[in-house]
C-alpha positions in Angstrom: -24.6 -0.2 -2.1 -21.4 -1.5 -3.6 -18.4 -1.9 -1.3 -14.6 -2.0 -2.1 -12.1 -3.1 0.6 -8.9 -1.1 0.4 -5.6 -1.9 2.2 -3.1 0.7 3.4 0.5 1.0 2.5 3.8 1.9 4.3 3.6 4.9 6.7 0.4 3.6 8.4 2.4 1.5 11.0 2.1 2.2 14.7 3.2 0.3 17.8 0.3 -1.7 19.1 -1.7 -1.9 15.8 -3.9 -5.0 15.7 -3.3 -6.0 19.3 -6.9 -5.3 20.4 -8.2 -7.3 17.4 -6.0 -10.2 18.4 -7.2 -10.1 22.0 -10.9 -9.9 20.9 -10.9 -12.3 18.0 -9.1 -15.7 17.9 -9.2 -15.6 14.1 -7.3 -12.3 14.1 -4.7 -13.7 16.6 -4.2 -16.7 14.3 -3.1 -14.4 11.5 -0.3 -12.9 13.6 0.7 -16.5 14.6 0.8 -17.5 11.0 3.0 -14.6 10.0 5.4 -15.2 12.9 5.7 -18.8 11.8 6.2 -17.9 8.2 9.0 -15.5 9.0 10.6 -17.6 11.8 10.5 -14.7 14.3 8.0 -13.0 16.6 7.1 -10.1 14.4 4.0 -9.7 16.6 6.1 -8.8 19.6 7.7 -6.0 17.6 4.3 -4.8 16.3 2.8 -4.7 19.7 5.7 -3.9 22.1 8.7 -2.9 20.0 10.4 0.3 19.0 8.8 2.3 16.2 12.1 2.9 14.5 12.6 -0.9 14.1 9.0 -1.5 13.0 9.4 1.3 10.4 12.3 -0.5 8.7 10.9 -1.5 5.3 11.4 -5.2 5.8 9.4 -5.1 9.0 6.7 -2.6 8.2 5.6 -4.3 5.0 4.7 -7.8 6.5 3.5 -6.1 9.7 0.9 -3.9 7.9 -0.3 -6.9 5.9 -0.7 -9.0 9.0 -2.7 -6.2 10.7 -4.9 -5.8 7.6 -5.7 -9.5 7.3 -6.3 -9.7 11.1 -8.9 -7.0 10.7 -10.5 -8.8 7.8 -10.7 -12.1 9.8 -12.4 -10.2 12.6 -14.9 -8.7 10.2 -15.5 -12.2 8.8 -16.1 -13.5 12.3 -18.9 -11.0 12.6 -20.4 -12.0 9.3 -19.1 -9.1 7.2 -17.0 -10.9 4.6 -15.9 -10.5 1.1 -19.3 -11.7 -0.2 -20.4 -8.1 0.2 -17.5 -6.7 -1.8 -17.2 -5.9 -5.5 -13.5 -4.9 -5.7 -10.3 -4.8 -3.6 -7.3 -2.6 -4.0 -4.2 -1.7 -2.0 -1.7 1.2 -1.8 1.7 -0.2 -2.8 2.4 -3.0 -0.3 -1.3 -2.9 0.4 -1.8 -4.7 -2.9 -0.2 -7.8 -1.4 -2.6 -7.5 1.6 -5.5 -7.2 -0.9 -4.3 -10.3 -2.7 -3.9 -12.3 0.5 -7.4 -11.2 1.4 -8.9 -12.6 -1.8 -6.9 -15.9 -1.7 -4.4 -15.2 -4.5 -1.6 -15.7 -2.0 -1.6 -17.5 1.3 -1.0 -15.2 4.3 2.3 -17.0 4.9 3.4 -16.5 1.3 2.4 -12.9 1.4 4.5 -12.4 4.6 7.6 -13.9 3.0 7.1 -12.0 -0.3 6.8 -8.7 1.6 9.9 -9.5 3.7 11.8 -10.1 0.4 10.2 -7.0 -1.2 11.2 -4.8 1.7 14.8 -6.0 1.8 15.1 -5.8 -2.0 13.8 -2.3 -2.1 16.1 -1.2 0.7 19.1 -2.8 -0.9 18.5 -1.5 -4.4 19.9 1.9 -3.8 22.7 2.9 -1.4 21.4 4.9 1.6 21.4 8.6 0.9 21.6 8.3 -2.9 17.8 8.3 -3.5 14.9 10.3 -2.1 11.2 11.0 -2.3 9.2 14.1 -1.8 5.5 14.9 -1.5 4.1 17.8 -3.6 0.9 19.3 -2.3 -1.4 21.7 -4.2 -0.4 20.9 -7.8 -2.2 18.6 -10.2 -0.7 15.5 -11.6 0.3 16.9 -15.0 2.1 19.8 -13.5 4.1 17.6 -11.1 4.9 15.2 -14.0 6.3 18.2 -15.9 8.3 19.3 -12.9 9.8 15.8 -12.6 10.9 15.8 -16.2 12.5 19.2 -15.9 14.2 18.3 -12.5 15.8 15.1 -13.8 18.7 16.6 -15.7 20.0 13.2 -16.7 19.2 11.6 -13.4 16.0 9.7 -12.3 13.0 11.8 -11.2 9.5 10.3 -11.6 6.0 10.7 -10.2 5.9 7.6 -7.9 2.4 8.1 -6.3 -0.6 9.8 -7.7 -2.4 9.9 -4.4 -5.3 12.4 -4.8 -6.2 15.5 -6.9 -3.6 17.7 -5.1 -1.1 15.2 -3.6 1.6 13.6 -5.7 4.9 12.0 -4.7 8.1 12.2 -6.7 11.0 9.7 -6.4 14.5 9.3 -7.8 18.1 10.5 -7.3 18.3 12.8 -4.2 19.6 15.8 -6.1 16.9 15.5 -8.8 14.2 15.2 -6.2 15.6 18.3 -4.4 15.5 20.2 -7.7 11.9 19.0 -8.1 10.9 20.5 -4.8 12.3 23.9 -5.8 10.6 23.8 -9.2 7.3 22.7 -7.7 7.3 25.6 -5.3 8.0 27.9 -8.2 5.1 26.4 -10.1 2.7 27.2 -7.2 2.8 24.2 -4.9 1.5 24.8 -1.4 4.2 22.5 0.0 7.0 20.4 -1.4 8.7 18.4 1.3 11.3 15.6 1.4 9.9 12.4 3.0 11.6 10.5 5.7 12.0 7.3 3.7 14.9 4.9 3.4 14.8 4.4 -0.3 13.3 5.9 -3.5 10.3 3.6 -4.1 8.4 3.3 -7.3 10.9 4.6 -9.7 13.5 3.2 -12.2 16.2 3.0 -9.5 14.2 0.1 -8.0 15.0 -2.1 -11.1 17.2 -4.5 -9.0 14.3 -5.0 -6.6 11.9 -5.8 -9.4 14.3 -8.6 -10.6 14.3 -10.1 -7.1 10.5 -9.9 -6.9 10.2 -11.6 -10.3 12.2 -14.6 -8.9 10.3 -14.6 -5.6 6.9 -14.5 -7.3 7.9 -17.4 -9.6 8.4 -19.5 -6.5 4.9 -19.1 -5.0 1.5 -20.5 -5.9 -1.0 -18.0 -7.1 -4.8 -18.5 -7.4 -7.4 -16.4 -9.2 -8.7 -13.8 -6.7 -12.2 -14.3 -5.3 -12.9 -10.6 -5.9 -11.2 -8.6 -8.7 -8.2 -6.5 -7.8 -7.9 -3.0 -9.1 -4.1 -2.9 -9.8 -1.9 0.1 -8.9 -0.1 0.0 -12.3 -3.1 0.0 -14.6 -5.9 1.4 -12.3 -8.2 -1.3 -13.7 -9.6 -4.6 -12.5 -7.6 -7.8 -13.0 -8.3 -11.4 -12.1 -5.8 -13.5 -14.1 -3.0 -14.7 -11.8 -0.3 -14.4 -14.6 -1.3 -10.9 -15.3 -1.4 -10.1 -11.5 2.2 -11.5 -11.2 3.4 -9.3 -14.1 1.8 -6.2 -12.6 3.3 -6.8 -9.2 6.8 -6.9 -10.8 6.0 -3.7 -12.7 4.7 -2.1 -9.5 8.2 -2.0 -7.9 9.4 0.5 -10.5 6.0 1.8 -11.6 3.6 4.3 -10.4 0.9 3.8 -7.7 -2.1 5.3 -9.5 -4.3 5.6 -6.5 -6.4 8.6 -7.6 -7.2 6.9 -10.9 -7.9 3.6 -9.2 -10.5 5.1 -6.9 -12.0 7.0 -9.8 -12.3 3.7 -11.8 -14.0 2.0 -8.9 -16.4 4.8 -8.3 -17.2 4.9 -12.0 -17.9 1.1 -11.8 -20.5 1.4 -9.1 -18.5 1.5 -5.8 -20.2 3.7 -3.3 -18.5 2.7 -0.1 -14.7 2.2 0.6 -13.7 0.4 3.7 -10.0 0.8 4.7 -9.0 -2.5 6.3 -6.1 -2.4 8.7 -4.0 0.4 10.3 -4.7 4.1 10.0 -7.1 6.3 8.0 -4.8 7.8 5.3 -6.5 6.1 2.4 -9.9 7.2 3.6 -8.7 10.8 3.6 -7.5 10.5 0.0 -10.7 8.8 -1.1 -12.8 11.6 0.3 -10.8 14.1 -1.8 -11.1 11.9 -4.9 -14.7 10.5 -4.8 -16.6 13.1 -2.8 -19.9 11.3 -3.1 -18.6 8.0 -1.7 -18.7 6.9 1.9 -15.5 5.8 3.7 -15.0 3.6 6.8 -11.8 2.7 8.6 -11.8 -0.9 10.1 -8.8 -1.4 12.3 -10.1 -1.9 15.9 -12.9 -3.9 17.6 -14.8 -0.6 18.0 -14.6 0.0 14.3 -16.0 -3.4 13.7 -18.8 -2.8 16.2 -19.6 0.5 14.3 -19.7 -1.4 11.0 -22.1 -3.9 12.4 -24.4 -1.2 13.8 -24.5 0.5 10.4 
């Protein structure tokens, strides 16, 4: 059995996530304390007792989800289920930073600060209301990519996320994304729905945020990962810190190739995917991509108990 640890992205956040882990495992609590110290604020209070609208703000959700993922990993490690059992790691969008913190490329504190910078930069790159994203369900990637090209009409409209065989997300100028929804339905999509996001992530409109992330990444120390990362942009394994840095910059404007990443891991021997942190969205996608693979969500003490018993 070959295991990959995968780390969720934005949208998985909930009030209270990680609290039971922090109460049960001192090593998990220490992660939240480290993130609070790195950001100079009690993000943990917001995560556990705050308002979901505030937690969902990009600059809060990104470091909060990373903290929850690393807390879950530390709890697993406390029970003897560490990275020594893992052949690859991967993360969905911001989850790539969680994966890199997990395998030692970044410190947890640096990952928190980078994600705060990333969240703010992505939010500020496009005026509110100018950009949009939409999920297209029931069409394959090539059809959605063709729809995006036709919908652009001189504006930006790109496939941002290739999530699974029948779920793709388009991103860009609001009017272009709205046109894409109409064209997708005409092409036979089961659904094409605008997403409640604050900015058009993973498209060319994010270029100002990519520049800010290039500067931020230049300022941190990066080590070779202890386990290879399967990168969003290339959907292949990478271990060189300089290459990882370049891919993280490209990722801001580039596509999250999740379906291809999972296919690559399955083709390279991964038979189990463990989703480390909040939610189960990635597990659902993986079951639709690699139908022979097993999935396991690890976000609570009960999840860890189940993993131990298996």
